[in-house]
C-alpha positions in Angstrom: 52.5 -118.6 -259.4 49.5 -116.2 -260.2 52.3 -113.3 -261.0 54.0 -115.7 -263.4 51.0 -116.6 -265.3 50.1 -112.7 -265.3 53.6 -112.0 -266.7 53.6 -114.9 -269.1 50.0 -113.4 -270.5 51.2 -109.8 -270.8 54.6 -111.2 -272.8 52.0 -113.2 -275.0 50.1 -110.5 -275.8 53.0 -107.9 -276.3 54.4 -110.4 -278.7 50.9 -110.0 -281.2 50.9 -106.1 -280.3 54.6 -105.4 -281.5 53.1 -106.6 -285.1 51.7 -102.9 -285.1 55.1 -101.6 -284.1 58.3 -100.7 -286.5 60.7 -104.0 -286.2 63.4 -101.8 -284.6 61.0 -101.3 -281.5 59.8 -105.0 -281.3 62.3 -106.7 -279.5 62.2 -103.9 -276.9 58.3 -104.3 -276.0 58.7 -107.9 -275.7 61.8 -107.7 -273.6 60.0 -105.1 -271.2 57.2 -107.1 -271.3 58.8 -110.5 -269.8 60.5 -108.0 -267.2 58.0 -105.7 -266.4 57.0 -107.2 -262.6 60.8 -108.8 -262.0 60.7 -106.3 -259.0 58.3 -108.3 -257.2 60.9 -110.6 -257.2 62.1 -111.6 -253.0 65.6 -110.9 -254.4 65.3 -108.0 -256.4 62.8 -106.4 -254.1 64.6 -103.4 -251.9 62.3 -99.8 -252.1 58.9 -101.8 -252.0 58.0 -100.1 -255.2 58.2 -103.1 -258.1 58.7 -100.7 -261.0 61.8 -99.1 -259.8 63.0 -102.5 -258.0 62.9 -104.0 -261.2 64.4 -101.4 -263.2 67.6 -101.1 -260.9 67.9 -104.7 -260.9 67.9 -104.6 -264.9 70.6 -101.8 -264.9 72.6 -103.7 -262.3 72.8 -106.6 -264.7 73.4 -104.2 -267.5 70.4 -104.9 -269.5 69.6 -102.2 -272.1 68.8 -99.1 -270.8 65.5 -98.8 -272.7 64.1 -102.0 -271.5 64.9 -101.1 -267.9 63.4 -97.5 -268.6 60.4 -99.1 -270.1 60.1 -101.6 -267.2 60.5 -98.3 -264.5 57.8 -96.4 -266.2 55.4 -99.4 -267.1 51.9 -98.9 -266.4 51.8 -95.1 -265.1 54.8 -96.1 -262.3 55.5 -92.2 -262.1 52.1 -91.7 -260.2 52.7 -95.2 -257.8 56.6 -93.5 -257.6 54.9 -89.8 -256.6 52.8 -91.7 -254.0 55.7 -93.9 -252.3 57.9 -90.5 -252.0 60.3 -92.3 -254.9 59.8 -89.9 -257.8 62.9 -88.0 -258.0 64.7 -91.8 -257.8 62.7 -93.1 -260.8 63.0 -89.4 -262.4 66.9 -89.2 -262.0 67.7 -93.2 -262.9 65.6 -93.7 -265.8 63.9 -92.5 -269.1 60.5 -92.0 -269.5 60.4 -92.6 -273.7 56.7 -91.6 -273.7 56.4 -93.4 -277.5 54.3 -96.1 -278.7 56.3 -98.8 -277.1 55.5 -97.4 -273.9 51.9 -97.2 -274.7 52.1 -100.4 -275.7 53.5 -102.5 -272.7 50.7 -100.7 -270.8 48.0 -102.0 -273.0 49.2 -105.3 -272.7 49.6 -105.3 -268.8 46.4 -103.4 -268.1 44.1 -105.7 -269.9 45.6 -108.8 -268.6 44.3 -110.2 -265.5 46.0 -111.2 -262.7 45.5 -115.0 -263.9 46.5 -114.1 -267.5 43.0 -113.5 -268.5 42.1 -110.9 -271.1 40.3 -108.1 -269.9 39.1 -104.3 -270.5 41.3 -102.0 -269.0 38.2 -100.7 -267.2 37.8 -104.4 -265.9 41.5 -104.1 -265.2 41.2 -101.0 -263.1 38.0 -102.2 -261.5 39.8 -105.6 -260.2 42.7 -103.7 -259.0 40.9 -101.5 -256.4 38.7 -104.3 -255.4 41.9 -106.5 -254.8 44.0 -103.7 -253.0 41.0 -101.9 -251.5 40.2 -98.2 -251.4 42.9 -96.6 -249.1 45.8 -98.7 -250.2 48.9 -96.8 -252.5 47.7 -98.7 -255.3 44.1 -97.5 -255.5 45.1 -94.1 -254.9 48.0 -93.8 -258.0 45.3 -95.0 -260.1 42.8 -92.4 -259.4 45.4 -89.8 -260.4 47.1 -92.3 -263.2 43.9 -93.8 -264.7 43.2 -90.9 -267.5 47.0 -91.2 -268.7 46.5 -95.0 -268.9 43.2 -94.5 -270.6 44.7 -92.6 -273.5 47.6 -95.1 -273.9 45.1 -97.7 -273.9 43.4 -95.9 -276.7 46.3 -95.0 -278.8 47.6 -98.7 -278.7 44.3 -99.9 -279.9 44.0 -97.2 -282.4 47.4 -98.5 -283.6 46.3 -102.0 -283.8 43.1 -101.2 -285.9 45.4 -99.3 -288.3 47.5 -102.2 -288.5 44.8 -104.6 -289.0 44.8 -106.7 -285.7 42.3 -105.1 -283.5 40.2 -106.5 -281.7 42.5 -109.0 -280.3 
């Protein structure tokens, strides 16, 4: 239930953030926000890496490749893939678009807590580290991915300010 609360809040935030994107990109952001954690579902999980599992499942049901790619790479997933020895699969199977849409997805996910509460990216990273502990793979990958994530969040905040919708 907790994950579903998080997903709903991320999707709601993505809908607001989408106003700073071109019309053609908005549906991709919102769809990816709703689906970003689908890889945690027991019927979907296979490798133990939710971003890859979710993207593979989306591909299997013929979801748009762009949405699957956004899910595959959400919130610095490449760093977790490297920690888990799965980066070659992620890179071979999905495209990392490195666009404002990707940044906005990362922003929506990483400024939303596990219970759907709004928080800063720094608060979210601290919460994740406490929840998983210092030796967990998730904590380790954030040590490497944090600069990229913070850059994406800052870029999104700048886009939101330029569109007149920040702070949210």
